[in-house]
C-alpha positions as a Markdown table, in Angstrom:
| # | Residue | x | y | z |
|---|---|---|---|---|
| 1 | Met | 47.6 | -27.6 | 81.3 |
| 2 | Arg | 45.1 | -30.2 | 79.9 |
| 3 | Tyr | 42.3 | -27.9 | 81.0 |
| 4 | Leu | 43.7 | -25.2 | 78.8 |
| 5 | Tyr | 43.8 | -27.6 | 75.8 |
| 6 | Phe | 40.2 | -28.6 | 76.5 |
| 7 | Phe | 39.1 | -25.0 | 76.7 |
| 8 | Leu | 40.9 | -24.1 | 73.5 |
| 9 | Phe | 39.3 | -27.0 | 71.7 |
| 10 | Val | 35.9 | -25.8 | 72.9 |
| 11 | Val | 36.6 | -22.3 | 71.8 |
| 12 | Leu | 37.8 | -23.4 | 68.3 |
| 13 | Val | 34.7 | -25.6 | 67.8 |
| 14 | Ser | 32.6 | -22.6 | 68.9 |
| 15 | Cys | 33.6 | -20.5 | 65.9 |
| 16 | Asn | 30.7 | -18.9 | 64.1 |
| 17 | Glu | 29.4 | -20.5 | 60.9 |
| 18 | Gly | 26.3 | -18.5 | 60.9 |
| 19 | Ser | 22.8 | -19.9 | 60.4 |
| 20 | Glu | 19.3 | -19.1 | 59.6 |
| 21 | Asp | 18.3 | -22.0 | 61.9 |
| 22 | Ile | 18.8 | -19.8 | 65.0 |
| 23 | Tyr | 16.3 | -17.1 | 65.7 |
| 24 | Arg | 15.4 | -14.8 | 68.6 |
| 25 | Thr | 12.0 | -15.2 | 70.2 |
| 26 | Thr | 9.9 | -12.2 | 71.3 |
| 27 | Ser | 10.9 | -12.9 | 74.9 |
| 28 | Gly | 14.6 | -12.5 | 74.0 |
| 29 | Glu | 15.5 | -16.2 | 74.1 |
| 30 | Tyr | 17.1 | -18.0 | 71.2 |
| 31 | Ala | 15.6 | -21.0 | 69.4 |
| 32 | Ser | 16.7 | -23.6 | 66.8 |
| 33 | Lys | 14.2 | -24.8 | 64.2 |
| 34 | Lys | 16.3 | -27.8 | 63.3 |
| 35 | Ala | 17.2 | -29.0 | 66.8 |
| 36 | Gly | 13.8 | -28.0 | 68.3 |
| 37 | Phe | 14.9 | -26.2 | 71.4 |
| 38 | Val | 14.7 | -22.8 | 73.1 |
| 39 | Ala | 17.3 | -21.4 | 75.6 |
| 40 | Lys | 18.2 | -18.1 | 77.1 |
| 41 | Phe | 21.7 | -17.5 | 75.9 |
| 42 | Pro | 23.1 | -14.2 | 77.3 |
| 43 | Gly | 23.7 | -13.2 | 73.6 |
| 44 | Glu | 23.3 | -14.5 | 70.1 |
| 45 | Pro | 24.8 | -18.0 | 69.8 |
| 46 | Ser | 26.6 | -19.2 | 66.7 |
| 47 | Leu | 26.2 | -22.6 | 65.0 |
| 48 | Ser | 29.0 | -25.0 | 64.2 |
| 49 | Val | 28.4 | -28.3 | 62.5 |
| 50 | Ile | 30.8 | -31.1 | 63.2 |
| 51 | Glu | 30.7 | -34.0 | 60.7 |
| 52 | Asn | 31.1 | -37.3 | 62.6 |
| 53 | Lys | 31.5 | -40.9 | 61.6 |
| 54 | Leu | 30.9 | -44.0 | 63.7 |
| 55 | Gly | 31.6 | -47.2 | 61.8 |
| 56 | Tyr | 30.0 | -46.7 | 58.4 |
| 57 | Glu | 27.4 | -44.2 | 59.7 |
| 58 | Lys | 27.9 | -40.5 | 59.1 |
| 59 | Phe | 26.0 | -37.9 | 61.1 |
| 60 | Asp | 26.3 | -34.2 | 62.1 |
| 61 | Ile | 26.6 | -32.8 | 65.6 |
| 62 | Leu | 25.2 | -29.3 | 65.8 |
| 63 | Leu | 26.8 | -27.0 | 68.4 |
| 64 | Tyr | 25.0 | -23.8 | 69.3 |
| 65 | Ser | 27.5 | -21.8 | 71.4 |
| 66 | Leu | 28.3 | -18.4 | 72.8 |
| 67 | Thr | 31.6 | -17.3 | 74.3 |
| 68 | Leu | 31.7 | -14.3 | 76.5 |
| 69 | Gly | 35.0 | -12.8 | 77.4 |
| 70 | Asn | 37.5 | -15.3 | 78.8 |
| 71 | Tyr | 36.4 | -18.7 | 80.0 |
| 72 | Lys | 32.6 | -18.3 | 79.7 |
| 73 | Ile | 31.1 | -20.7 | 77.1 |
| 74 | Tyr | 27.4 | -21.5 | 76.9 |
| 75 | Arg | 26.5 | -24.4 | 74.6 |
| 76 | Val | 23.7 | -26.6 | 73.4 |
| 77 | Glu | 24.8 | -29.7 | 71.5 |
| 78 | Tyr | 22.3 | -31.6 | 69.4 |
| 79 | Leu | 22.7 | -35.0 | 67.8 |
| 80 | Asp | 20.2 | -37.0 | 65.8 |
| 81 | Tyr | 21.5 | -40.5 | 66.0 |
| 82 | Pro | 21.4 | -42.6 | 62.8 |
| 83 | Glu | 18.7 | -45.3 | 63.2 |
| 84 | Ser | 21.1 | -48.2 | 62.7 |
| 85 | Leu | 23.1 | -47.1 | 65.8 |
| 86 | Ile | 20.2 | -47.0 | 68.1 |
| 87 | Lys | 17.4 | -49.3 | 66.8 |
| 88 | Asn | 17.6 | -51.6 | 69.8 |
| 89 | Lys | 18.3 | -49.0 | 72.5 |
| 90 | Thr | 15.9 | -47.3 | 74.8 |
| 91 | Ser | 16.0 | -43.5 | 75.5 |
| 92 | Glu | 17.2 | -44.3 | 79.0 |
| 93 | Glu | 20.1 | -46.4 | 77.6 |
| 94 | Leu | 21.0 | -43.6 | 75.2 |
| 95 | Leu | 20.9 | -41.0 | 78.0 |
| 96 | Asn | 23.2 | -43.1 | 80.3 |
| 97 | Glu | 25.6 | -43.8 | 77.4 |
| 98 | Gly | 25.7 | -40.1 | 76.5 |
| 99 | Phe | 26.6 | -39.2 | 80.1 |
| 100 | Glu | 29.2 | -41.9 | 80.4 |
| 101 | Asn | 30.8 | -40.9 | 77.1 |
| 102 | Leu | 30.9 | -37.3 | 78.2 |
| 103 | Lys | 32.4 | -38.2 | 81.6 |
| 104 | Asn | 35.0 | -40.5 | 80.0 |
| 105 | Ser | 36.0 | -37.9 | 77.4 |
| 106 | Ile | 36.9 | -35.3 | 80.1 |
| 107 | Ser | 38.0 | -37.6 | 82.9 |
| 108 | Asp | 41.7 | -36.6 | 82.5 |
| 109 | Asp | 40.8 | -32.9 | 83.2 |
| 110 | Phe | 37.7 | -33.0 | 85.3 |
| 111 | Asp | 36.2 | -34.8 | 88.3 |
| 112 | Leu | 32.5 | -35.5 | 88.7 |
| 113 | Asp | 31.3 | -33.4 | 91.6 |
| 114 | Phe | 27.5 | -33.8 | 91.3 |
| 115 | Lys | 25.0 | -35.8 | 89.3 |
| 116 | Glu | 21.2 | -36.1 | 89.7 |
| 117 | Pro | 18.1 | -36.9 | 87.5 |
| 118 | Val | 16.1 | -34.0 | 86.0 |
| 119 | Glu | 13.1 | -33.7 | 83.8 |
| 120 | Ile | 11.5 | -31.4 | 81.3 |
| 121 | Gly | 7.9 | -32.5 | 81.2 |
| 122 | Glu | 8.0 | -36.3 | 80.6 |
| 123 | Asp | 11.5 | -36.2 | 79.2 |
| 124 | Lys | 14.1 | -37.5 | 81.6 |
| 125 | Gly | 17.7 | -36.1 | 81.8 |
| 126 | Ile | 20.8 | -35.9 | 83.9 |
| 127 | Tyr | 22.1 | -32.7 | 85.6 |
| 128 | Phe | 25.9 | -32.7 | 86.2 |
| 129 | Val | 28.7 | -30.6 | 87.6 |
| 130 | Phe | 32.3 | -31.3 | 87.0 |
| 131 | Thr | 35.3 | -29.5 | 88.6 |
| 132 | Pro | 38.7 | -29.2 | 87.1 |
| 133 | Lys | 41.5 | -31.4 | 88.5 |
| 134 | Glu | 43.9 | -28.4 | 88.3 |
| 135 | Glu | 43.6 | -25.3 | 90.5 |
| 136 | Val | 41.5 | -23.3 | 88.0 |
| 137 | Pro | 38.6 | -21.1 | 89.1 |
| 138 | Ala | 36.1 | -22.7 | 86.8 |
| 139 | Leu | 33.5 | -25.4 | 86.4 |
| 140 | Phe | 31.7 | -27.5 | 83.8 |
| 141 | Leu | 28.0 | -28.0 | 84.4 |
| 142 | Gly | 25.0 | -29.0 | 82.3 |
| 143 | Lys | 22.2 | -31.3 | 81.5 |
| 144 | Ile | 21.8 | -34.1 | 79.1 |
| 145 | Phe | 18.5 | -35.2 | 77.6 |
| 146 | Val | 17.3 | -37.7 | 75.0 |
| 147 | Lys | 14.0 | -36.9 | 73.4 |
| 148 | Asn | 12.6 | -39.1 | 70.6 |
| 149 | Lys | 16.1 | -40.7 | 70.5 |
| 150 | Lys | 17.7 | -37.3 | 69.8 |
| 151 | His | 20.5 | -36.3 | 72.1 |
| 152 | Tyr | 20.8 | -32.8 | 73.7 |
| 153 | Thr | 23.6 | -31.5 | 76.0 |
| 154 | Val | 23.1 | -28.1 | 77.5 |
| 155 | Ser | 26.3 | -26.9 | 79.2 |
| 156 | Tyr | 28.4 | -24.1 | 80.6 |
| 157 | Leu | 32.2 | -24.1 | 80.9 |
| 158 | Gly | 34.0 | -21.3 | 82.7 |
| 159 | Lys | 34.2 | -19.0 | 85.6 |
| 160 | Thr | 31.2 | -18.4 | 87.8 |
| 161 | Asp | 28.8 | -16.1 | 85.8 |
| 162 | Gly | 25.4 | -14.6 | 86.8 |
| 163 | Asn | 23.8 | -15.8 | 83.5 |
| 164 | Val | 24.3 | -19.5 | 84.1 |
| 165 | Asp | 21.2 | -20.2 | 86.2 |
| 166 | Ala | 18.9 | -18.5 | 83.7 |
| 167 | Phe | 20.5 | -20.3 | 80.8 |
| 168 | Met | 20.3 | -23.7 | 82.4 |
| 169 | Lys | 16.7 | -23.2 | 83.7 |
| 170 | Ser | 15.4 | -21.8 | 80.4 |
| 171 | Phe | 16.3 | -24.8 | 78.2 |
| 172 | Arg | 13.2 | -26.5 | 76.8 |
| 173 | Phe | 11.9 | -28.2 | 73.7 |
| 174 | Leu | 10.1 | -26.1 | 71.2 |
| 175 | Asn | 6.8 | -28.0 | 71.6 |
| 176 | Gln | 6.7 | -27.3 | 75.4 |
| 177 | Asn | 5.4 | -23.8 | 76.3 |
| 178 | Ser | 7.6 | -21.9 | 73.9 |
| 179 | Glu | 7.3 | -19.2 | 71.3 |
| 180 | His | 7.9 | -19.8 | 67.6 |
C-alpha cells in the first residue's frame, strides 16, 4: 500500500507546469537550458518546480518528468544547492549524502538491490536499483551525479519498459557531446 502512496506522490509532483526551458534537440532528445542536461525521454517531459527550504535557505528542485500509461515514470531531478549549505563539502560527500537521503526516504517501501559507481566523463555518480518490498511488478532505478556542486538524479519508476535503457544511457551534461 505504501508503494501506491509513493507512486501517487510521484505522479502528482509530475504534473505539467510547462516551460520554455525544455527543448527538443535535432536528434529527438530533450534538453534543459537551466539544468544543463540532455536525455532521451520517450516523449516530451514536463517541468515541475518544488520550492524547498532547509533551515533559513530556500531553493528550488526542478523535476523534468514524463509519465507513460500506468506505472511508467521517467524523471530527471535537478537541484542547485545554496552555497551556505555546501561550502565545506566535496562533490563526493554531496553525492554520497544525496544517495543516502534517497535511500532513507524510500526505505519503508523499497529495498536496495544494486549499487555501483558510474561516470560521465570525469563526473562521478552512483547507479542504483531498488525493488519494492510488496509484491508489485515494478522497480525504481537511476543514477545520481553531482557536477559543480549541482545535484542530478536520473530515474525510472515503474513496470519494465523497453525505453528505460536508452533513457538511462542517454543522460549527459550539455557541455559533453551534445546538441544545443
